[in-house]
N, C-alpha and C positions, 0 to 999 in steps of 0.2 A: 504494500500500500504506500503510495507516494502522495503527499499533500503539498502541492505547490502550484503556483500560477505561472505559466510561461508566456511571456510576451516580451516587450522591450525590456521590462524589468522583471526580475525573478523574485518571488516572495517565498522564503523557505519557512517551513514550520517543523515538521517531524518526518523522518523517513525511516523506513525499515528495509534495509538491503535484503536481508533474509531473516529467518527466525533467530539467528545467533548474533547478528551485528546491527544493533539499533543505535541511532544517534539523534541528538536533539539540536535544533538550530533556532536561534533567536530570530524572529521575523525582521528582515532588512530588505533594502532595495539594492539590487545589483544590476547595473547597465552593462550587459554582456557585449553590446556592439560599440561601446565607447573605448577609446584608447586611454582613458583615465585609469590610474592605478586601482587595483582590486586587492584587498587583503582577505585571506582566509585565516581566521584566528581559531585555534583549536586548543582545548584543554580536556583533561580526562573526566572531570565531573561537571555536573550541572551548576553547582555553586561556584566552581572555579571559573567557568565561562561567564557567569553573571558578574563575578568580581572583575574580570577583564573588561566586560562591556560597560559596567557602571563606574568602576574606580580608575581604570587605566585609560579608557578611550572616551570617557564622558558621554556615553550613549550615542556615539557617532554611528549612524546606521546606513550611510550612503557608501556604496561599493565596499562594504565590510560584511563578511560572513563570520558568525560566531557559532561554533559547533562544539558540543560536548560529546565526546566519544566514549561511551561506556565500554569498559573492558579493554581500553587501549587499542581500539581498532583504527589506528591512524591511517594506515595504507588503504584500507577499504574505503574509508570516507573520502580521502583525497582523490582516489581513483574515480569515485562517484562524481565529485565536483568536476574533475577533468573531463569526464564523459559528457557532462552538461555543457562543455565548452569553456569552462573557466580555466584557461591555460594561456601561456604566452609570457613574454618578457614583462608585461605590466602586472602580473600576478605574483604576490608575495604570500608565502605561507609562514605564519607565526605560531609556533607551538609553545604553549605555556605549561611547562612540565611540573609535575610533583617532584619534590627533592629526592624521593627514593628511587628515581630513575635517572641514571647518568646519561651523558650525551651519547655514549656508545649504544644505549638502548634504541636510539633513533637511527642508527646507521642504515638499516634496511629501508626505512622511510625515505631518508635522504637520497640513497642510491636510486630508488625507483621513481621518485617524484622530481628530482633535480632537472632532468631533461625537459620537463613540461612546464616549469614555472621560472620566473626571473630570479627569485631569491627565497631562501629558507632560513628562518631564524629560530633559535631555541632559547627561551627565557626561563629563568627561575626566580623564585621569591627568596630573597636573602633573609627575611625575617620570620618566615613561617614555612610549613611543609608545602603549601600550595597557594592558590590565588583566591580561594573561597573564604576570605576573611575581610574584616573592615579595612578601609582605605589606609588608615594609619599603620596597619600591620603588613603593608606591601612595600618592598623595596625591590624594584625590577633590576635584574642583572642578566646580561646576554652572555651565553656560553657557546653559541655557534652562530655564524652568519657574518654578514658585512658590517 
């Protein structure tokens, strides 16, 4: 079951790739025919991606995708977005990692997705385990990317 509206703008809600890989997306507007930069922001949990949306990006919802990937299904979700046409040099993937997963955990994701997007960044919270915390408990640090 896929719930989204496809036209000039895509509005994402919830998608179920199959019975084992579900992911959640905050509704945003993405103009897939524009050359404007598009960011795919991914975190492991729902509260983590809400923290990124509200606390780090100040509810910016234009050409931003915010996805919570339950069970760390990063590759599956990113391939899903690429199949929708969200690929190219103007697409940046931002992974907001839990501190219990080191950069090496994402090696397969980077290798498979790198040819399809312009940039991949991996961020950690220096003050807490993840990003599902109040704004004053987040200090963003980049461990991978430009």
